VOGU-3710 file (C-alpha; in Angstrom, 3 decimals, decimal comma):
1> xxxxxxxxxx> 37,295/16,679/67,827  36,777/17,443/64,359  39,390/16,067/62,158  38,336/18,111/59,279  39,102/21,185/61,509  42,668/19,789/62,339  43,708/19,019/58,687  42,524/22,395/57,528  44,515/24,087/60,318  47,579/22,147/59,317
11> xxxxxxxxxx> 47,209/22,960/55,690  46,770/26,892/56,839  50,136/26,543/58,822  51,782/24,957/55,897  50,483/27,590/53,525  51,538/30,533/55,719  55,113/29,528/56,403  56,043/29,813/53,084  54,730/33,497/52,810  56,219/36,855/53,900
21> xxxxxxxxxx> 54,162/39,481/55,673  54,243/42,930/57,179  53,738/44,195/60,738  50,409/45,817/61,443  49,224/48,510/58,972  47,486/51,497/61,302  45,217/53,334/58,952  42,622/56,083/59,529  40,345/55,365/56,705  43,537/53,769/55,281
31> xxxxxxxxxx> 45,678/56,391/56,540  49,046/54,763/57,981  50,271/55,762/61,430  54,011/56,685/62,191  56,194/54,146/64,014  56,209/56,114/67,002  52,334/56,133/67,181  50,599/54,388/69,895  51,241/50,674/69,883  48,387/48,614/68,410
41> xxxxxxxxxx> 47,554/45,763/70,728  44,782/44,318/68,813  45,538/41,012/67,319  48,022/39,701/70,014  48,170/38,693/73,661  51,673/39,271/73,907  51,956/42,420/76,153  54,938/44,695/75,909  55,861/48,049/74,076  58,244/46,424/71,594
51> xxxxxxxxxx> 55,873/44,031/70,072  52,443/44,324/67,861  50,737/41,773/65,974  51,790/41,604/62,338  48,197/41,181/61,345  46,579/43,847/58,936  44,597/46,218/60,896  42,966/49,629/60,078  42,874/51,828/62,988  40,651/55,152/63,280
61> xxxxxxxxxx> 42,413/57,558/65,786  40,889/60,288/67,830  41,480/62,970/65,060  40,052/60,715/62,307  36,885/60,310/64,508  36,505/64,032/64,895  37,270/64,615/61,264  34,634/62,399/60,130  31,765/64,678/60,926  29,357/61,896/62,384
71> xxxxxxxxxx> 27,801/61,620/65,674  27,676/58,011/66,205  29,815/54,857/66,231  27,298/53,201/63,715  27,488/56,102/61,229  31,608/55,922/61,833  31,927/52,128/61,105  29,260/51,872/58,224  31,510/53,875/56,049  34,519/51,488/56,179
81> xxxxxxxxxx> 35,008/49,889/53,018  35,692/46,626/54,482  32,051/46,643/56,105  28,928/45,502/54,121  25,530/44,336/54,783  25,221/45,815/58,611  21,517/46,629/59,672  22,312/50,292/60,349  19,109/51,578/59,426  15,804/50,813/61,363
91> xxxxxxxxxx> 13,707/49,133/58,471  10,160/48,129/59,490  10,004/45,317/56,980  13,027/43,548/57,774  13,742/44,176/61,439  11,194/42,485/63,716  13,338/41,869/67,037  16,240/44,264/66,241  14,667/48,032/66,157  17,255/50,402/67,185
101> xxxxxxxxxx> 20,195/48,170/66,913  23,388/48,170/64,661  26,219/45,772/63,948  29,470/45,358/62,119  29,710/43,183/59,068  33,221/42,821/58,157  33,598/41,263/54,600  29,803/40,590/54,404  30,114/37,510/56,067  27,181/37,769/58,570
111> xxxxxxxxxx> 26,051/39,969/61,641  27,691/37,529/64,249  31,031/36,957/62,058  32,864/39,786/63,744  34,090/39,929/67,245  33,440/43,124/69,029  35,626/44,162/72,073  36,192/47,134/74,238  39,779/47,557/75,544  40,651/44,094/74,558
121> xxxxxxxxxx> 37,514/42,386/76,115  34,210/40,870/75,167  30,905/42,931/75,099  27,467/41,307/75,525  25,525/40,254/72,650  22,157/41,888/71,969  19,604/39,661/73,523  17,413/39,902/70,680  18,303/38,469/67,069  17,941/39,296/63,445
131> xxxxxxxxxx> 15,591/37,854/61,283  18,064/35,161/60,170  18,814/34,244/63,684  22,080/35,987/63,838  23,471/37,241/67,275  25,698/40,358/67,305  26,978/43,271/69,595  24,848/46,367/69,363  27,284/48,922/68,474  24,624/51,468/69,233
141> xxxxxxxxxx> 25,407/51,094/72,787  28,914/52,358/72,531  29,087/56,334/72,881  31,476/57,794/70,151  33,020/60,727/72,407  34,210/57,915/74,643  36,424/56,257/72,063  40,104/57,086/71,720  40,585/54,789/68,761  38,999/51,826/66,892
151> xxxxxxxxxx> 41,163/49,019/65,752  39,728/46,782/62,918  41,620/43,380/62,531  40,996/42,572/58,924  41,489/38,797/58,977  40,017/35,820/60,955  41,265/35,759/64,603  39,912/32,942/66,315  43,301/31,467/67,323  43,877/34,908/69,266
161> xxxxxxxxxx> 40,316/35,497/70,649  38,065/32,532/70,331  34,524/32,402/68,819  32,918/34,747/66,470  36,319/36,358/65,147  35,624/34,627/61,830  35,724/37,857/59,477  37,910/39,775/62,120  37,933/41,939/65,214  36,735/45,444/66,032
171> xxxxxxxxxx> 38,397/46,589/69,224  37,020/49,843/70,782  39,671/51,541/73,063  38,371/53,933/75,456  40,005/57,186/76,694  40,860/56,017/80,180  43,867/58,040/80,285  42,117/61,422/79,670  42,788/64,208/82,022  40,600/67,259/82,526
181> xxxxxxxxxx> 36,838/68,141/81,431  35,453/67,842/77,970  31,951/68,928/76,918  30,869/68,083/73,529  27,449/69,011/71,858  26,255/68,307/68,291  23,210/69,238/66,432  22,521/67,407/62,928  19,465/67,827/60,530  18,191/66,728/57,312
191> xxxxxxxxxx> 17,173/69,189/54,944  15,122/66,493/53,246  12,455/65,668/55,769  13,645/67,754/58,839  14,977/64,598/61,005  17,210/65,830/63,540  19,977/64,219/65,816  20,826/65,969/68,940  23,732/64,675/71,137  25,501/65,816/74,386
201> xxxxxxxxxx> 28,405/64,332/76,136  30,709/64,808/79,160  33,917/63,365/79,718  35,981/63,632/83,033  39,326/62,512/84,119  41,776/63,128/87,180  44,226/61,371/89,114  47,953/61,093/90,471  50,758/58,792/89,816  48,986/55,870/91,217
211> xxxxxxxxxx> 45,335/56,157/90,686  43,293/57,474/87,707  39,506/57,870/87,322  37,777/58,432/84,090  34,007/59,414/83,888  31,738/59,735/80,911  28,164/60,133/79,855  26,272/60,768/76,692  22,660/61,509/75,777  21,511/60,972/72,012
221> xxxxxxxxxx> 18,194/61,750/70,527  17,212/60,897/67,022  13,999/62,350/65,429  11,539/60,373/63,402  11,410/60,541/59,595  8,264/59,160/58,050  8,457/57,280/54,487  6,178/60,090/53,259  8,573/62,805/53,882  11,056/61,411/51,270
231> xxxxxxxxxx> 10,128/61,602/47,580  12,222/58,678/46,396  10,037/56,453/48,253  6,957/56,896/46,113  8,894/55,420/43,226  8,104/51,837/44,127  5,377/49,995/42,575  4,903/47,365/45,122  1,554/47,523/47,284  0,424/45,111/49,542
241> xxxxxxxxxx> -3,031/43,159/48,918  -3,904/42,553/52,430  -4,231/46,058/53,660  -6,561/48,748/54,664  -9,302/49,180/53,039  -9,176/45,550/52,493  -10,819/42,839/50,344  -13,661/40,264/51,184  -14,401/36,715/50,207  -18,079/36,131/49,870
251> xxxxxxxxxx> -18,947/32,861/51,758  -22,438/32,743/50,073  -23,897/34,144/47,055  -24,459/38,013/47,501  -28,229/39,123/47,960  -27,809/42,977/47,382  -27,085/45,094/44,307  -24,916/45,720/42,768  -22,883/42,469/43,760  -25,625/40,041/42,860
261> xxxxxxxxxx> -23,947/37,586/40,627  -20,421/37,803/41,903  -18,819/34,572/42,482  -18,368/33,371/46,271  -14,825/32,055/47,413  -13,250/34,854/45,120  -11,680/38,004/46,651  -13,651/41,077/45,811  -12,292/44,719/46,562  -13,781/46,722/49,401
271> xxxxxxxxxx> -16,656/48,752/47,779  -14,980/51,907/48,730  -11,566/50,846/47,941  -10,809/53,882/45,694  -12,548/56,335/47,764  -10,603/55,169/50,949  -7,008/55,298/49,289  -6,783/51,871/47,999  -6,090/50,845/44,237  -8,801/48,443/42,964
281> xxxxxxxxxx> -8,408/45,759/40,535  -9,162/46,277/36,925  -12,406/44,087/37,299  -15,144/43,445/39,905  -13,049/40,675/41,627  -9,401/40,613/43,056  -7,666/42,571/45,904  -7,802/46,206/46,773  -4,129/47,156/46,794  -2,886/49,692/49,324
291> xxxxxxxxxx> 0,308/51,397/50,352  1,108/51,197/53,995  4,381/53,013/53,721  3,193/56,719/54,162  2,204/55,630/57,853  5,508/53,788/58,651  8,701/55,319/60,011  11,683/55,352/57,715  13,789/56,630/60,572  12,567/55,600/64,130
301> xxxxxxxxxx> 12,327/58,096/67,032  15,317/57,046/69,479  16,648/58,244/72,672  20,048/56,716/73,962  21,704/57,326/77,349  25,121/55,720/78,233  27,524/56,211/81,073  31,053/54,825/81,692  33,303/54,752/84,633  36,929/53,536/84,497
311> xxxxxxxxxx> 39,035/53,448/87,807  42,816/52,077/87,633  45,157/51,893/90,725  48,834/50,968/90,957  49,638/49,430/94,064  53,219/49,318/93,242  55,372/49,426/89,930  54,596/45,672/89,556  50,753/45,439/90,366  48,001/47,385/88,739
321> xxxxxxxxxx> 44,230/46,787/89,154  41,403/48,078/87,074  37,677/48,232/86,877  35,342/49,462/84,044  31,669/50,004/84,161  29,381/50,521/81,282  25,767/51,197/81,347  23,374/52,074/78,073  19,787/52,371/77,612  18,378/52,727/74,145
331> xxxxxxxxxx> 14,533/53,459/73,296  13,425/53,176/69,885  9,850/53,904/68,597  8,383/53,835/65,062  4,928/54,685/64,170  3,004/52,056/62,073  -0,580/51,161/61,312  -2,392/49,810/64,313  -2,726/46,200/63,369  -0,707/43,814/61,035
341> xxxxxxxxxx> -2,455/42,304/57,802  -4,393/39,226/58,638  -6,659/36,540/57,543  -8,655/34,634/60,116  -11,804/32,724/60,363  -13,041/35,031/63,214  -13,068/37,935/60,935  -16,257/36,940/59,170  -18,573/39,757/58,870  -22,147/38,554/59,019
351> xxxxxxxxxx> -25,083/39,760/56,905  -26,476/41,176/60,294  -23,712/43,711/60,448  -25,068/47,243/59,145  -21,833/47,978/57,353  -22,071/44,921/55,221  -23,109/45,971/51,811  -23,318/42,369/50,321  -26,178/40,752/52,191  -23,834/37,617/52,649
361> xxxxxxxxxx> -21,388/36,674/55,050  -17,913/37,717/53,920  -14,454/36,911/55,116  -12,403/39,986/55,703  -8,805/40,041/54,056  -6,920/42,908/55,394  -5,768/45,155/58,424  -8,787/45,545/60,769  -7,453/48,858/62,043  -6,078/51,453/59,680
371> xxxxxxxxxx> -5,115/54,990/59,388  -9,036/55,784/59,972  -8,309/55,286/63,784  -4,695/56,833/63,781  -1,340/55,332/63,972  0,338/53,290/66,720  3,963/52,604/67,736  6,188/49,678/67,784  8,566/49,987/70,618  11,590/48,604/71,790
381> xxxxxxxxxx> 13,933/49,089/74,573  17,494/47,874/75,271  19,403/47,998/78,570  22,933/46,889/78,670  25,110/46,611/81,677  28,979/45,468/81,628  31,666/45,481/84,322  35,124/44,380/83,589  37,798/44,060/86,404  41,201/42,673/86,612
391> xxxxxxxxxx> 44,818/43,216/87,284  48,408/43,121/85,611  51,215/41,923/87,642  54,872/42,151/86,386  56,875/39,154/87,257  60,111/40,674/86,070  61,156/43,214/83,614  59,999/40,844/80,747  57,355/38,887/82,281  53,675/39,722/83,192
401> xxxxxxxxxx> 50,630/38,184/84,237  47,159/39,578/83,100  44,054/38,259/84,501  40,402/39,740/84,108  36,496/39,015/84,741  33,804/40,337/82,577  30,235/40,304/83,214  27,730/41,675/80,724  23,860/41,666/80,370  21,538/42,875/78,017
411> xxxxxxxxxx> 17,951/42,963/78,279  15,784/43,783/75,147  11,934/44,368/74,985  9,866/44,446/71,908  6,132/45,601/72,080  4,098/45,575/68,847  0,298/45,505/67,865  -2,041/42,679/67,139  -6,017/41,989/67,356  -7,818/39,691/69,748
421> xxxxxxxxxx> -9,619/37,670/67,225  -12,507/36,460/69,800  -13,088/40,089/70,501  -13,079/41,198/66,915  -15,551/38,456/65,972  -17,706/39,441/68,993  -17,657/43,168/67,797  -18,679/42,100/64,135  -21,617/40,506/65,389  -22,592/43,346/67,651
431> xxxxxxxxxx> -21,365/42,001/70,737  -18,658/44,588/71,277  -18,104/46,418/74,754  -21,469/48,031/74,333  -24,400/45,775/73,300  -25,517/46,347/69,754  -22,251/48,209/68,762  -21,007/47,036/65,563  -17,427/46,935/64,100  -16,949/48,458/60,650
441> xxxxxxxxxx> -14,253/46,545/58,516  -15,272/48,562/55,381  -13,770/51,551/53,731  -17,007/53,391/54,650  -15,184/53,720/58,137  -12,897/56,111/56,146  -15,418/58,019/53,806  -18,874/58,104/55,640  -19,502/60,376/58,605  -20,922/58,405/61,594
451> xxxxxxxxxx> -19,406/54,945/60,375  -16,174/55,295/61,959  -14,976/53,015/64,758  -15,308/54,651/68,282  -12,040/54,609/70,462  -14,061/52,121/72,686  -14,104/49,593/69,805  -10,561/49,968/68,703  -9,474/49,555/72,199  -11,551/46,462/72,797
461> xxxxxxxxxx> -10,140/44,635/69,660  -6,552/45,768/70,228  -4,046/44,126/72,274  -0,271/45,126/72,626  1,672/42,032/73,352  5,563/41,830/73,985  8,606/39,739/74,162  11,284/40,217/76,806  14,840/39,044/75,734  17,801/38,552/78,055
471> xxxxxxxxxx> 21,192/37,339/77,398  24,463/37,504/79,263  28,106/36,509/79,358  30,711/35,696/81,986  34,412/35,610/80,679  37,270/34,724/82,911  40,640/35,230/81,296  44,337/34,435/82,619  47,585/34,906/80,470  51,052/35,212/81,130
481> xxxxxxxxxx> 53,502/36,562/78,667  56,999/37,529/78,194  60,359/36,960/76,476  62,050/33,695/76,325  65,353/34,489/74,680  66,984/36,849/72,132  66,754/36,298/68,442  68,792/38,123/65,720  66,044/40,546/65,271  65,016/40,953/69,025
491> xxxxxxxxxx> 63,542/39,104/71,960  61,320/36,086/71,391  57,935/36,914/72,740  55,497/34,282/73,935  52,077/34,225/75,681  49,885/31,523/76,904  46,644/31,197/79,071  43,359/30,154/79,495  39,514/31,332/79,269  36,384/30,262/80,569
501> xxxxxxxxxx> 33,312/31,881/78,873  29,534/31,489/79,536  27,030/32,597/77,228  23,251/32,617/78,202  20,119/33,696/76,573  16,322/33,248/76,606  13,128/35,273/76,145  9,782/35,330/77,885  6,654/36,167/75,772  3,529/37,806/77,022
511> xxxxxxxxxx> 0,357/35,682/77,985  -1,357/36,558/74,764  1,547/35,089/72,676  1,705/31,926/74,984  -2,058/31,372/74,201  -3,250/29,003/71,762  -3,401/29,447/67,842  -6,072/31,858/66,890  -6,057/34,054/70,233  -4,178/36,662/68,104
521> xxxxxxxxxx> -5,252/37,662/64,565  -1,722/37,683/63,048  0,650/35,925/65,263  0,834/32,465/66,110  1,764/30,954/69,461  5,210/32,039/70,694  6,548/29,801/73,381  8,997/31,056/76,037  12,477/29,818/75,849  13,770/29,638/79,118
531> xxxxxxxxxx> 17,483/30,704/79,699  19,929/28,292/78,191  23,615/28,368/78,722  26,622/27,301/76,644  29,857/26,754/78,928  33,214/27,058/76,810  36,732/26,293/78,035  39,828/27,323/76,115  43,358/27,451/76,136  45,954/29,169/73,953
541> xxxxxxxxxx> 49,426/29,622/73,127  51,228/32,479/71,041  54,556/33,109/69,760  55,999/36,279/68,301  59,492/35,680/66,834  61,503/38,405/65,346  63,594/36,117/63,341  65,811/38,839/61,597  65,752/42,790/61,727  63,609/42,530/58,729
551> xxxxxxxxxx> 61,535/39,559/59,368  58,950/38,936/62,097  56,918/35,806/62,586  53,852/35,386/64,676  52,283/31,846/65,511  48,977/31,208/67,522  47,127/28,292/68,421  43,880/28,053/70,440  41,695/25,002/71,673  38,104/25,662/72,768
561> xxxxxxxxxx> 35,857/22,961/74,187  32,114/23,317/74,317  31,095/19,770/75,215  27,961/18,333/74,108  26,856/18,006/70,537  29,107/21,158/69,627  32,360/19,569/70,669  35,717/21,016/70,333  37,973/22,885/67,951  41,574/23,854/67,437
571> xxxxxxxxxx> 42,534/26,947/65,277  45,864/28,043/64,498  47,049/31,205/62,829  50,261/32,333/61,374  51,555/35,744/60,190  54,792/36,946/58,801  56,386/40,218/57,812  59,329/40,817/55,675  60,976/44,318/55,296  62,667/44,169/52,147
581> xxxxxxxxxx> 64,055/47,413/52,201  63,543/50,739/54,046  59,819/51,818/53,802  58,908/48,846/51,849  57,528/45,442/53,350  55,391/42,538/52,176  53,075/40,393/54,470  51,129/37,390/54,704  48,746/35,431/57,054  46,517/32,410/57,408
591> xxxxxxxxxx> 44,640/30,859/59,814  41,302/29,076/60,905  38,380/30,725/62,544  34,943/29,491/63,944  31,632/30,659/65,420  29,583/28,452/67,572  25,548/28,225/67,523  23,901/30,281/70,109  21,650/28,788/72,411  18,604/30,202/70,757
601> xxxxxxxxxx> 19,751/28,510/67,416  20,175/25,355/69,102  17,018/25,195/71,055  14,710/27,996/70,520  12,176/29,389/68,220  11,877/32,516/66,514  8,639/34,589/64,909  9,046/37,268/62,312  6,856/38,999/59,808  7,944/38,854/56,448
611> xxxxxxxxxx> 6,506/39,775/52,844  5,949/36,576/51,098  4,983/36,363/47,378  2,139/33,590/46,982  3,417/31,490/43,816  -0,111/30,739/42,941  -1,423/34,410/42,512  1,831/36,636/42,491  0,503/38,743/45,203  3,008/39,757/47,958
621> xxxxxxxxxx> 1,662/39,826/51,539  3,024/39,483/55,087  3,305/36,155/56,765  4,428/34,780/60,056  7,572/33,076/59,542  8,395/30,742/62,653  12,034/29,250/62,872  12,805/26,236/64,875  15,922/25,724/66,746  18,180/22,725/65,887
631> xxxxxxxxxx> 20,160/20,762/68,359  22,298/19,121/65,822  23,866/22,428/64,654  27,648/22,327/64,099  29,975/25,331/64,652  30,807/27,359/61,549  34,335/27,239/60,468  36,577/29,546/58,114  39,982/29,584/56,750  41,361/32,861/55,910
641> xxxxxxxxxx> 44,325/33,839/53,754  45,986/37,291/53,093  48,918/38,747/51,658  49,996/42,262/50,642  52,539/44,771/50,325  53,092/48,199/51,967  55,317/51,218/51,104  55,577/54,027/53,438  58,148/56,799/53,062  58,779/60,649/52,852
651> xxxxxxxxxx> 55,195/61,091/53,582  53,892/58,829/50,688  52,040/55,751/51,686  50,578/53,004/49,868  49,318/49,403/50,659  47,398/46,728/48,586  46,262/43,511/50,298  44,654/40,501/48,892  42,207/38,360/51,168  40,333/35,183/50,990
661> xxxxxxxxxx> 37,746/33,417/53,081  36,490/29,785/52,863  33,407/29,994/55,222  31,795/26,610/55,761  28,727/25,076/57,817  27,410/28,677/57,872  24,370/28,901/60,259  21,259/30,094/58,703  17,535/29,571/58,438  15,569/28,207/55,379
671> xxxxxxxxxx> 14,613/31,102/53,253  11,046/31,547/53,769  10,351/32,534/50,196  11,865/29,625/48,553  9,931/27,598/50,810  6,629/29,207/49,577  8,018/29,262/45,872  8,780/25,518/46,129  5,019/24,500/46,916  2,718/23,077/44,295
681> xxxxxxxxxx> -0,182/25,173/43,075  -3,248/23,107/43,846  -6,877/23,957/42,729  -9,173/23,669/45,824  -12,347/25,358/44,280  -13,191/26,915/40,943  -10,729/29,659/40,290  -8,799/29,073/43,564  -5,461/27,860/43,326  -3,281/27,484/46,609
691> xxxxxxxxxx> 0,357/26,546/47,496  0,598/23,261/49,025  3,921/22,160/50,477  6,267/21,273/53,351  6,358/24,505/55,717  3,545/26,428/54,041  0,435/26,990/56,273  -2,403/28,365/54,766  -5,466/30,083/56,410  -8,309/27,481/55,925
701> xxxxxxxxxx> -10,947/29,672/55,032  -9,336/32,211/52,589  -6,384/29,685/51,338  -4,024/32,823/51,869  -0,299/31,834/53,122  -0,619/32,476/56,869  2,752/31,164/58,080  5,952/29,563/56,868  7,591/27,050/59,084  11,545/26,856/58,642
711> xxxxxxxxxx> 14,342/25,962/60,786  18,020/26,581/61,561  20,545/24,603/59,439  24,154/24,292/58,631  24,326/25,927/54,956  26,994/25,123/52,643  29,619/27,796/52,186  30,743/31,197/51,278  33,694/31,615/49,402  35,119/35,195/48,960
721> xxxxxxxxxx> 38,253/37,140/48,019  39,227/40,418/47,154  41,866/43,366/47,501  42,008/46,240/49,922  43,846/49,571/48,628  45,182/52,419/50,521  47,068/55,605/48,996  47,944/58,723/50,842  50,265/61,448/50,971  51,031/64,307/53,474
731> xxxxxxxxxx> 51,719/67,546/51,614  53,901/70,055/54,219  53,014/73,333/52,932  55,063/75,468/55,199  53,890/78,598/56,398  50,644/77,876/54,407  49,955/74,709/56,627  49,577/70,972/55,793  47,547/68,793/53,203  46,622/65,306/53,927
741> xxxxxxxxxx> 45,200/63,196/51,102  44,112/59,440/51,623  42,174/57,007/49,467  40,927/53,656/50,853  39,025/51,210/48,796  37,724/47,514/48,642  37,295/45,481/45,666  35,550/42,240/46,166  36,708/40,000/43,421  34,376/37,108/43,911
751> xxxxxxxxxx> 31,323/35,910/46,492  30,128/32,643/46,140  27,356/31,228/48,225  26,374/27,468/48,464  23,050/27,332/50,194  23,166/23,594/50,980  26,151/21,199/51,384  26,709/19,951/48,081  24,349/22,017/46,700  24,574/24,663/43,504
761> xxxxxxxxxx> 26,908/27,645/43,702  25,316/30,952/43,498  27,290/33,901/42,348  26,474/36,482/45,026  28,907/39,257/43,987  27,169/42,384/42,851  24,020/41,135/44,074  21,445/42,236/46,574  21,162/38,507/47,588  17,339/38,945/48,463
771> xxxxxxxxxx> 17,008/35,309/47,453  19,544/33,711/49,521  20,988/33,815/53,137  23,613/36,295/52,326  23,235/40,176/52,129  23,952/42,843/49,630  27,474/42,917/48,131  28,458/45,417/45,755  31,710/44,707/44,302  33,527/48,193/45,194
781> xxxxxxxxxx> 33,525/50,796/47,960  35,775/53,912/48,088  36,236/56,514/50,572  38,880/59,491/49,618  39,494/62,318/52,186  41,315/65,482/51,918  42,258/67,503/55,252  43,772/70,787/55,001  45,353/72,329/58,379  46,271/75,941/58,538
791> xxxxxxxxxx> 47,015/77,398/62,012  43,538/77,104/63,943  41,670/76,251/60,887  40,753/72,750/59,305  38,782/72,040/56,031  38,005/68,472/55,288  36,218/67,137/52,152  35,179/63,373/51,653  33,968/61,550/48,558  32,304/58,432/49,338
801> xxxxxxxxxx> 31,359/55,951/46,554  29,411/52,505/46,651  29,330/50,815/43,130  26,160/49,610/41,692  24,795/45,928/41,600  21,831/43,900/40,810  18,307/43,170/42,432  17,955/39,174/42,347  14,582/39,724/43,880  13,517/41,701/40,655
811> xxxxxxxxxx> 14,941/40,041/37,496  18,343/41,318/38,379  17,428/44,872/37,617  20,267/47,271/38,108  20,743/49,018/41,332  22,726/52,379/40,886  25,915/53,266/42,023  25,827/56,071/44,887  28,461/58,604/45,329  28,179/61,413/48,086
821> xxxxxxxxxx> 30,233/64,431/49,098  30,881/65,518/52,626  32,506/68,928/53,634  33,388/70,494/57,088  35,212/73,496/58,664  36,442/73,784/62,082  38,250/76,576/64,048  40,080/75,828/67,067  40,465/78,471/69,886  43,683/77,503/71,673
831> xxxxxxxxxx> 42,964/79,308/74,808  39,212/78,818/74,754  36,424/80,626/73,385  36,311/84,240/75,420  39,106/82,880/77,450  37,171/79,789/78,816  39,036/76,606/79,492  41,828/75,126/77,640  40,509/74,812/73,925  37,259/75,446/72,181
841> xxxxxxxxxx> 36,577/73,742/68,745  33,795/74,772/66,590  32,657/72,625/63,476  30,275/73,165/60,781  29,589/70,701/57,699  27,349/68,694/55,750  27,153/65,214/54,830  25,867/64,146/51,327  26,151/67,785/50,482  24,529/67,468/47,215
851> xxxxxxxxxx> 21,533/65,559/48,718  21,623/62,401/46,529  18,901/59,961/47,058  19,615/56,409/47,711  19,496/54,446/44,610  16,007/53,138/43,664  15,054/49,451/44,677  11,610/48,091/43,650  10,753/46,776/47,065  8,731/48,137/50,124
861> xxxxxxxxxx> 11,102/50,580/51,054  12,283/51,905/47,731  15,938/51,582/48,892  18,361/48,984/50,101  18,602/49,577/53,733  21,791/47,524/54,371  23,761/49,385/51,987  22,474/53,220/51,654  21,388/56,001/54,171  17,921/57,395/53,225
871> xxxxxxxxxx> 18,237/60,663/55,174  19,419/62,665/52,435  21,552/65,904/52,967  22,558/66,282/56,726  23,769/69,802/57,902  25,569/69,582/61,255  27,092/71,927/63,912  29,561/70,794/66,604  31,067/72,572/69,837  33,762/70,962/72,032
881> xxx> 34,998/72,743/74,981  38,053/71,513/77,059  38,963/72,340/80,498
//
């Protein structure tokens, strides 16, 4: 057992015991729920109608979900002011294995630092992983029309739920008590690129006093948006130097005019660089620069289907059983150029190739296939299945037993493009599929009729390798809860129990990726990772003590044992609330949390494509990044603190909460750019300087960076603190209706990063954090909402603001703030449109009404995909029919 963890836990309990706290804050974008609203159960294992956890939480109810105007769970959660740094946009330059996925990233602590639940039980993690190796639950698999409310616990909660609840918990509560039939249709279109979203759903529920069945199904179709369809993309000045048209390194003196006298072993632009769409260098030597973004998807084409079934049956007043079934399938396809940029010794154009104008052998540096042969697709398919079943048995009026079993599985396949180097070499030498047929790597394939490569040649050199990922979870929970005795403020609630959890993951690469180095032009060998598993045994105890009518105390303690190198951990949490007078309370909490390394991080190996700047030339081009697993990883651990005040009286509500996280042993990988930048520039030939250093793999012929080798490791720490704000008021207007105004904001006051244990501290606040393992961290986010209800009419207006920050990748250049306005109007037919059904609701609206472009970032995408939405103005119409 880690003695450091125990001592920190003890300090947390001592600290917490001296501070007062409030019972749960329920907010919809900060909006407080009334005391008689649904009991919030997230944050406690104590079951019962008279107790809810005194941990700060934000709750989005069904009305708030509908009023948001968004069609997906992802669009809903990425607006939360406490969520920052999620990969909610499909981004070709930073999502190698996670196309079509999205995650929650509370407090910016990492994609895997938030525990995601459905009805209080775990969901399977996505089988693939983020570029930094992070494992996460893909919230794109959760259909929004199924959700009754979303509960967000904004503090570390491992003492309650176990691993992954470092930053907090997001719990999706389904509409399992729904009665009737509800049909919903949604159409949304971007006016700045004609990108469309279409979704339809059906929800049905029926039953009697003993049995209830709920069924749901959804279909979602997201249309593609190209980089070329958004004007702001063209602002970026970054071009790639290994593209199509490409460049050549002469391996012998040229013998044909006008190239006679050009130096060998020096990059020379394609003679048709400008004519074929490239940007030539100022002189006769250098790289042909190209822009591949017009041929890439900014928003990928996606189709999602999801189905849900929930069956509950009461055998008696004491015994109830349930079963939940989830299924989701997501398909994502993004267009791209049909080959990756690469440099390989096999891509040498001999003098006998009729398209070679140099009269000398020339090494090609670029993309062998470009837009001249059409575009290709990168595809991903994700299939998720989950079953949760269990029972609740009441031993008495005060005591009950809850037991459940969850099995979940995700299968994720990535299919991408590469070049068979042996076939390319053969075709360059006239030994293609047809004898005497030569492959043309030059810009003349764009510009000269008859010089284009035939489809037969393209198919001969092309390959579509794939990687199939798989992950699964088994979770067995059993708990008993009840009341021991009566305190001055009410009954003392207790809960205790155990959990067994098994996490398993692995992947299988296609034969071409298993082959030796050099088989593929770009990708190095990717070894299969046979399924590996982690078994976890846990026990917990929790006390909910209403010490006085005005003071509630919650104490929780959880022990988890992973065995082997990971070991075990003990985590406490304590929360208190103190109601000083009617409508005014103060609250505080403290506790420790942890996150264990995944099987992949312990023993697997990942391969991604990442733009790397060569420190010797200043050129930026794609390289393979291979990250090795590390069997010596330790769990991440965190201590979180919080304190705040809440006032709720007479329709006015306000709260302010301070939080702090001390997050240590963060699991990440060595930064690829930092590894390249640390290399020593060495002269290997006249005029040729190359980076030499640990982890840097060069192409032996060209000297270009071909690969960066790195590994997972326990980094130093993240220390962050800040303040959450909420102010709202409901104005009753009598016969004129009701007006509800609500403002929620998060101010991050510090975000300090330590990349290595004992290393220097980096100020990550107000930074894009492109040069360290953290993610973009604007210091201030705000949501302001106004809802006006009058009879069957409703008007909603929202203002969303994200503060500006600095781009550390580009000399701390400023990234502007981003403010958007949303508006919607709804009309409700209480007896159904044309008398059909029970109720019809029609809604029209706009998101980003003024069509603001995302702030400019001088990088490949021209914007920051983990902060801003690139789609521009979105108009939508929605219809909901109930029967």
